[in-house]
DRENPA-3360 file (N, C-alpha, C; in nm, 2 decimals, always signed):
BEGIN
1 = MTSVQETA = -3.18/-0.85/+7.54/-3.09/-0.95/+7.48/-3.19/-1.05/+7.39 ~ -3.14/-1.08/+7.28/-3.21/-1.18/+7.19/-3.19/-1.32/+7.25 ~ -3.28/-1.41/+7.20/-3.27/-1.55/+7.25/-3.13/-1.61/+7.21 ~ -3.08/-1.57/+7.10/-2.95/-1.62/+7.05/-2.84/-1.57/+7.15 ~ -2.85/-1.44/+7.18/-2.75/-1.39/+7.28/-2.76/-1.45/+7.41 ~ -2.89/-1.47/+7.46/-2.91/-1.54/+7.59/-2.85/-1.68/+7.59 ~ -2.87/-1.75/+7.48/-2.82/-1.89/+7.47/-2.67/-1.89/+7.47 ~ -2.61/-1.80/+7.40/-2.46/-1.79/+7.40/-2.41/-1.75/+7.53;
9 = AQEFLSGM = -2.48/-1.66/+7.60/-2.44/-1.62/+7.74/-2.45/-1.74/+7.83 ~ -2.55/-1.82/+7.83/-2.57/-1.93/+7.91/-2.46/-2.04/+7.89 ~ -2.43/-2.06/+7.76/-2.33/-2.16/+7.72/-2.19/-2.11/+7.77 ~ -2.17/-1.98/+7.76/-2.04/-1.93/+7.81/-2.03/-1.95/+7.96 ~ -2.14/-1.92/+8.04/-2.14/-1.94/+8.18/-2.12/-2.08/+8.22 ~ -2.18/-2.17/+8.15/-2.17/-2.32/+8.17/-2.03/-2.36/+8.15 ~ -1.96/-2.32/+8.04/-1.82/-2.35/+8.02/-1.73/-2.30/+8.12 ~ -1.75/-2.17/+8.16/-1.67/-2.11/+8.26/-1.68/-2.17/+8.40;
17 = RIAASGVT = -1.80/-2.23/+8.43/-1.82/-2.29/+8.56/-1.73/-2.41/+8.58 ~ -1.70/-2.48/+8.47/-1.62/-2.60/+8.48/-1.47/-2.57/+8.47 ~ -1.43/-2.45/+8.43/-1.29/-2.41/+8.43/-1.24/-2.41/+8.57 ~ -1.14/-2.48/+8.60/-1.08/-2.49/+8.73/-0.99/-2.36/+8.75 ~ -0.99/-2.30/+8.87/-0.91/-2.19/+8.90/-0.87/-2.19/+9.05 ~ -0.77/-2.12/+9.08/-0.73/-2.10/+9.22/-0.83/-2.01/+9.28 ~ -0.83/-2.01/+9.42/-0.93/-1.93/+9.49/-0.85/-1.83/+9.57 ~ -0.89/-1.70/+9.56/-0.83/-1.59/+9.63/-0.94/-1.51/+9.71;
25 = VVTANGEG = -0.89/-1.45/+9.81/-0.97/-1.35/+9.88/-0.90/-1.22/+9.86 ~ -0.97/-1.12/+9.79/-0.91/-0.99/+9.76/-0.96/-0.90/+9.87 ~ -0.87/-0.82/+9.93/-0.91/-0.74/+10.04/-0.86/-0.59/+10.02 ~ -0.94/-0.50/+10.08/-0.90/-0.36/+10.08/-0.98/-0.29/+10.18 ~ -0.92/-0.21/+10.26/-0.99/-0.11/+10.35/-1.10/-0.18/+10.43 ~ -1.08/-0.30/+10.49/-1.17/-0.37/+10.57/-1.28/-0.44/+10.50 ~ -1.27/-0.45/+10.37/-1.37/-0.53/+10.28/-1.29/-0.64/+10.22 ~ -1.37/-0.74/+10.17/-1.31/-0.86/+10.10/-1.41/-0.93/+10.02;
33 = ATVSAMNS = -1.36/-1.00/+9.92/-1.44/-1.08/+9.83/-1.36/-1.20/+9.78 ~ -1.43/-1.32/+9.77/-1.37/-1.44/+9.71/-1.37/-1.41/+9.56 ~ -1.26/-1.43/+9.50/-1.24/-1.40/+9.36/-1.16/-1.51/+9.29 ~ -1.21/-1.56/+9.18/-1.13/-1.66/+9.10/-1.07/-1.59/+8.98 ~ -1.11/-1.47/+8.95/-1.06/-1.39/+8.83/-0.94/-1.31/+8.88 ~ -0.83/-1.38/+8.89/-0.70/-1.32/+8.93/-0.59/-1.38/+8.84 ~ -0.50/-1.30/+8.78/-0.39/-1.35/+8.70/-0.27/-1.27/+8.71 ~ -0.16/-1.33/+8.69/-0.04/-1.25/+8.68/-0.04/-1.17/+8.55;
41 = VSSDPPSL = +0.02/-1.05/+8.55/+0.03/-0.97/+8.43/+0.18/-0.97/+8.38 ~ +0.27/-0.94/+8.47/+0.41/-0.93/+8.43/+0.50/-0.95/+8.55 ~ +0.62/-0.99/+8.53/+0.72/-1.01/+8.64/+0.81/-0.88/+8.64 ~ +0.80/-0.80/+8.54/+0.89/-0.68/+8.54/+0.81/-0.56/+8.49 ~ +0.74/-0.48/+8.57/+0.74/-0.50/+8.72/+0.64/-0.61/+8.76 ~ +0.66/-0.66/+8.88/+0.57/-0.76/+8.93/+0.43/-0.70/+8.94 ~ +0.34/-0.77/+8.87/+0.20/-0.71/+8.87/+0.10/-0.82/+8.84 ~ -0.02/-0.80/+8.89/-0.13/-0.89/+8.87/-0.26/-0.81/+8.85;
49 = LVCLYKGT = -0.36/-0.89/+8.80/-0.49/-0.82/+8.79/-0.60/-0.90/+8.86 ~ -0.70/-0.83/+8.90/-0.82/-0.89/+8.96/-0.94/-0.82/+8.90 ~ -1.05/-0.90/+8.88/-1.17/-0.85/+8.83/-1.28/-0.86/+8.93 ~ -1.35/-0.75/+8.96/-1.45/-0.75/+9.06/-1.58/-0.69/+8.99 ~ -1.69/-0.74/+9.04/-1.82/-0.69/+8.99/-1.83/-0.54/+9.04 ~ -1.88/-0.46/+8.94/-1.89/-0.31/+8.97/-1.99/-0.29/+9.08 ~ -1.96/-0.19/+9.17/-2.06/-0.15/+9.27/-2.05/-0.23/+9.40 ~ -1.97/-0.34/+9.40/-1.96/-0.41/+9.53/-1.88/-0.33/+9.63;
57 = RTESAIDR = -1.89/-0.36/+9.76/-1.81/-0.29/+9.86/-1.66/-0.31/+9.84 ~ -1.62/-0.43/+9.80/-1.48/-0.45/+9.78/-1.43/-0.37/+9.66 ~ -1.50/-0.37/+9.55/-1.46/-0.29/+9.43/-1.45/-0.14/+9.47 ~ -1.54/-0.09/+9.55/-1.54/+0.05/+9.59/-1.43/+0.08/+9.68 ~ -1.40/-0.02/+9.77/-1.29/+0.00/+9.87/-1.15/+0.01/+9.80 ~ -1.13/-0.08/+9.70/-1.01/-0.08/+9.62/-1.00/+0.06/+9.55 ~ -1.11/+0.10/+9.49/-1.10/+0.23/+9.42/-1.07/+0.34/+9.51 ~ -1.12/+0.35/+9.63/-1.09/+0.45/+9.73/-0.95/+0.44/+9.78;
65 = KRGFCVNI = -0.91/+0.32/+9.82/-0.78/+0.30/+9.88/-0.66/+0.30/+9.78 ~ -0.69/+0.27/+9.65/-0.59/+0.26/+9.55/-0.49/+0.15/+9.58 ~ -0.54/+0.05/+9.65/-0.45/-0.06/+9.69/-0.54/-0.18/+9.73 ~ -0.48/-0.30/+9.73/-0.55/-0.42/+9.77/-0.45/-0.53/+9.80 ~ -0.50/-0.63/+9.86/-0.41/-0.75/+9.89/-0.48/-0.87/+9.83 ~ -0.41/-0.96/+9.76/-0.46/-1.08/+9.71/-0.41/-1.19/+9.80 ~ -0.50/-1.27/+9.85/-0.46/-1.38/+9.94/-0.50/-1.51/+9.87 ~ -0.40/-1.59/+9.83/-0.43/-1.72/+9.76/-0.46/-1.82/+9.87;
73 = LGESHSAI = -0.58/-1.88/+9.87/-0.62/-1.97/+9.97/-0.57/-2.11/+9.95 ~ -0.55/-2.18/+10.07/-0.50/-2.32/+10.07/-0.62/-2.41/+10.09 ~ -0.59/-2.54/+10.08/-0.70/-2.64/+10.09/-0.77/-2.63/+10.22 ~ -0.71/-2.58/+10.32/-0.78/-2.57/+10.45/-0.86/-2.45/+10.47 ~ -0.88/-2.37/+10.36/-0.94/-2.24/+10.37/-1.08/-2.23/+10.31 ~ -1.14/-2.35/+10.28/-1.27/-2.34/+10.21/-1.38/-2.26/+10.29 ~ -1.38/-2.27/+10.43/-1.47/-2.19/+10.50/-1.45/-2.04/+10.48 ~ -1.33/-2.00/+10.48/-1.29/-1.86/+10.45/-1.35/-1.82/+10.31;
81 = ARVFAGMQ = -1.32/-1.90/+10.21/-1.37/-1.88/+10.08/-1.53/-1.86/+10.08 ~ -1.60/-1.94/+10.15/-1.74/-1.94/+10.16/-1.79/-1.81/+10.23 ~ -1.72/-1.77/+10.33/-1.76/-1.65/+10.40/-1.75/-1.53/+10.31 ~ -1.64/-1.51/+10.24/-1.61/-1.40/+10.15/-1.69/-1.41/+10.02 ~ -1.75/-1.52/+9.99/-1.83/-1.54/+9.87/-1.98/-1.51/+9.91 ~ -2.00/-1.49/+10.04/-2.14/-1.47/+10.09/-2.22/-1.60/+10.10 ~ -2.15/-1.71/+10.10/-2.22/-1.85/+10.10/-2.24/-1.89/+10.25 ~ -2.17/-1.83/+10.34/-2.17/-1.87/+10.48/-2.15/-1.75/+10.57;
89 = QAEERFPK = -2.22/-1.74/+10.68/-2.21/-1.63/+10.77/-2.09/-1.66/+10.87 ~ -2.03/-1.55/+10.91/-1.93/-1.55/+11.01/-1.95/-1.45/+11.12 ~ -1.92/-1.48/+11.24/-1.93/-1.38/+11.35/-1.84/-1.26/+11.32 ~ -1.72/-1.28/+11.27/-1.63/-1.18/+11.24/-1.56/-1.22/+11.11 ~ -1.55/-1.13/+11.01/-1.49/-1.17/+10.88/-1.34/-1.17/+10.89 ~ -1.28/-1.09/+10.97/-1.13/-1.08/+10.98/-1.09/-1.10/+11.13 ~ -1.10/-1.22/+11.18/-1.05/-1.25/+11.32/-0.91/-1.22/+11.33 ~ -0.87/-1.15/+11.44/-0.73/-1.11/+11.47/-0.63/-1.22/+11.47;
97 = DQWISSPV = -0.68/-1.35/+11.50/-0.58/-1.46/+11.51/-0.55/-1.51/+11.37 ~ -0.63/-1.47/+11.26/-0.60/-1.52/+11.13/-0.55/-1.41/+11.03 ~ -0.58/-1.28/+11.06/-0.55/-1.17/+10.97/-0.47/-1.07/+11.03 ~ -0.38/-1.01/+10.95/-0.30/-0.89/+10.99/-0.31/-0.78/+10.88 ~ -0.26/-0.67/+10.91/-0.26/-0.56/+10.81/-0.14/-0.58/+10.72 ~ -0.16/-0.57/+10.59/-0.04/-0.59/+10.49/+0.05/-0.47/+10.51 ~ +0.18/-0.49/+10.49/+0.28/-0.38/+10.52/+0.27/-0.26/+10.43 ~ +0.22/-0.26/+10.31/+0.22/-0.15/+10.22/+0.08/-0.08/+10.22;
105 = TGSPLLKD = -0.02/-0.15/+10.19/-0.15/-0.08/+10.17/-0.24/-0.09/+10.30 ~ -0.20/-0.18/+10.39/-0.27/-0.19/+10.52/-0.40/-0.28/+10.50 ~ -0.41/-0.34/+10.38/-0.53/-0.43/+10.35/-0.51/-0.56/+10.44 ~ -0.63/-0.62/+10.47/-0.62/-0.75/+10.54/-0.54/-0.85/+10.47 ~ -0.45/-0.92/+10.54/-0.36/-1.02/+10.48/-0.38/-1.15/+10.57 ~ -0.42/-1.26/+10.51/-0.44/-1.38/+10.57/-0.30/-1.44/+10.61 ~ -0.28/-1.46/+10.74/-0.15/-1.50/+10.80/-0.10/-1.63/+10.73 ~ -0.18/-1.73/+10.71/-0.14/-1.86/+10.66/-0.18/-1.88/+10.51;
113 = AVASFDCE = -0.20/-1.78/+10.44/-0.23/-1.79/+10.30/-0.12/-1.86/+10.22 ~ -0.15/-1.93/+10.12/-0.05/-2.00/+10.03/+0.04/-1.89/+9.98 ~ -0.01/-1.78/+9.94/+0.07/-1.66/+9.90/-0.02/-1.54/+9.92 ~ +0.05/-1.43/+9.95/-0.02/-1.30/+9.96/+0.06/-1.20/+9.88 ~ -0.02/-1.11/+9.81/+0.04/-1.00/+9.73/-0.02/-0.87/+9.77 ~ +0.06/-0.78/+9.82/+0.02/-0.65/+9.86/+0.04/-0.55/+9.74 ~ -0.07/-0.50/+9.69/-0.06/-0.43/+9.56/-0.11/-0.28/+9.57 ~ -0.04/-0.20/+9.49/-0.09/-0.06/+9.47/-0.15/-0.06/+9.33;
121 = VDQRIDYA = -0.27/+0.00/+9.32/-0.34/+0.01/+9.19/-0.26/+0.09/+9.09 ~ -0.23/+0.03/+8.97/-0.16/+0.10/+8.87/-0.26/+0.14/+8.76 ~ -0.36/+0.05/+8.73/-0.46/+0.08/+8.63/-0.59/+0.03/+8.67 ~ -0.69/+0.10/+8.63/-0.83/+0.06/+8.66/-0.90/+0.06/+8.52 ~ -0.96/-0.05/+8.48/-1.03/-0.06/+8.35/-1.17/-0.10/+8.37 ~ -1.26/-0.03/+8.32/-1.40/-0.06/+8.33/-1.44/-0.15/+8.21 ~ -1.50/-0.26/+8.23/-1.54/-0.35/+8.12/-1.67/-0.41/+8.15 ~ -1.77/-0.38/+8.08/-1.91/-0.43/+8.10/-1.95/-0.43/+8.25;
129 = THTIFIGQ = -1.97/-0.54/+8.31/-2.02/-0.55/+8.45/-1.91/-0.55/+8.55 ~ -1.79/-0.55/+8.51/-1.67/-0.56/+8.60/-1.57/-0.45/+8.59 ~ -1.50/-0.43/+8.70/-1.38/-0.35/+8.70/-1.26/-0.43/+8.71 ~ -1.16/-0.41/+8.62/-1.03/-0.48/+8.62/-0.93/-0.39/+8.69 ~ -0.87/-0.43/+8.80/-0.77/-0.36/+8.86/-0.63/-0.43/+8.83 ~ -0.54/-0.35/+8.78/-0.40/-0.40/+8.76/-0.32/-0.34/+8.88 ~ -0.26/-0.42/+8.96/-0.18/-0.38/+9.07/-0.04/-0.41/+9.06 ~ +0.05/-0.32/+9.10/+0.19/-0.35/+9.11/+0.22/-0.41/+9.25;
137 = VRHSQVRD = +0.28/-0.53/+9.25/+0.30/-0.60/+9.37/+0.42/-0.53/+9.45 ~ +0.39/-0.48/+9.57/+0.49/-0.41/+9.65/+0.55/-0.50/+9.76 ~ +0.47/-0.60/+9.79/+0.52/-0.69/+9.90/+0.45/-0.83/+9.87 ~ +0.53/-0.94/+9.89/+0.46/-1.07/+9.87/+0.52/-1.16/+9.98 ~ +0.45/-1.27/+10.01/+0.50/-1.38/+10.09/+0.44/-1.51/+10.04 ~ +0.52/-1.61/+10.05/+0.48/-1.74/+9.99/+0.50/-1.85/+10.09 ~ +0.41/-1.95/+10.10/+0.42/-2.06/+10.19/+0.41/-2.19/+10.10 ~ +0.46/-2.30/+10.15/+0.46/-2.42/+10.08/+0.33/-2.50/+10.12;
145 = HAPLIYSN = +0.22/-2.46/+10.07/+0.09/-2.53/+10.10/+0.02/-2.56/+9.97 ~ -0.07/-2.66/+9.96/-0.15/-2.69/+9.84/-0.26/-2.59/+9.83 ~ -0.28/-2.53/+9.71/-0.39/-2.43/+9.69/-0.53/-2.49/+9.69 ~ -0.63/-2.41/+9.72/-0.77/-2.44/+9.70/-0.81/-2.42/+9.56 ~ -0.89/-2.51/+9.50/-0.93/-2.50/+9.36/-1.08/-2.49/+9.36 ~ -1.13/-2.41/+9.26/-1.28/-2.40/+9.24/-1.31/-2.44/+9.10 ~ -1.41/-2.53/+9.09/-1.46/-2.58/+8.96/-1.60/-2.63/+8.98 ~ -1.68/-2.61/+8.88/-1.82/-2.66/+8.88/-1.90/-2.63/+9.01;
153 = CNFHGLGK = -1.88/-2.51/+9.06/-1.95/-2.46/+9.17/-1.91/-2.53/+9.30 ~ -1.79/-2.59/+9.31/-1.74/-2.66/+9.43/-1.60/-2.63/+9.45 ~ -1.56/-2.63/+9.58/-1.42/-2.62/+9.62/-1.35/-2.76/+9.62 ~ -1.23/-2.77/+9.58/-1.16/-2.89/+9.57/-1.01/-2.87/+9.62 ~ -0.95/-2.98/+9.67/-0.81/-2.99/+9.69/-0.74/-3.03/+9.56 ~ -0.62/-3.00/+9.56/-0.54/-3.04/+9.43/-0.53/-3.19/+9.41 ~ -0.49/-3.26/+9.52/-0.48/-3.40/+9.51/-0.36/-3.44/+9.42 ~ -0.30/-3.55/+9.44/-0.19/-3.60/+9.36/-0.24/-3.69/+9.26;
161 = LPANTT = -0.18/-3.68/+9.14/-0.20/-3.77/+9.03/-0.11/-3.89/+9.04 ~ -0.15/-4.00/+8.99/-0.06/-4.12/+9.00/+0.07/-4.09/+8.91 ~ +0.18/-4.15/+8.95/+0.31/-4.13/+8.88/+0.29/-4.18/+8.74 ~ +0.36/-4.11/+8.65/+0.36/-4.15/+8.51/+0.44/-4.28/+8.49 ~ +0.38/-4.38/+8.45/+0.45/-4.51/+8.44/+0.50/-4.54/+8.30 ~ +0.48/-4.45/+8.20/+0.53/-4.48/+8.07/+0.67/-4.43/+8.04;
% end
């Protein structure tokens, strides 16, 4: 890479670090990773995408299983996010009191996630260093909890803004 490309790449990474996003743990076949690159694709059919670094155990597990579960984390789940991001060790990654098997793919599903989406892989797209999986949502569950947010290399709660007085 030339120095101009390296500078552009560093500026891109700096800008993306401050972009706030929800925090998810994507699971498949006994593996899991903390992922902020998750978005809806369509409501008809219900589908979403996740981006995972190529060659990781979770990316390989999704490829083999052809399914995955997206668990949207709540404000109380920062320790779970750290474990699946490799920032913190855990005695067991999927303790039975917190996780169950999702009904369609059998992927680990966090019992008290803000939302969980059990998906079958519809498309796999290789792009540079990542694999993009588009999954059709076959089962979902939603709870009324505040989501965990990630920005500038830190986890945050959503917090309430003051009421608009104008």
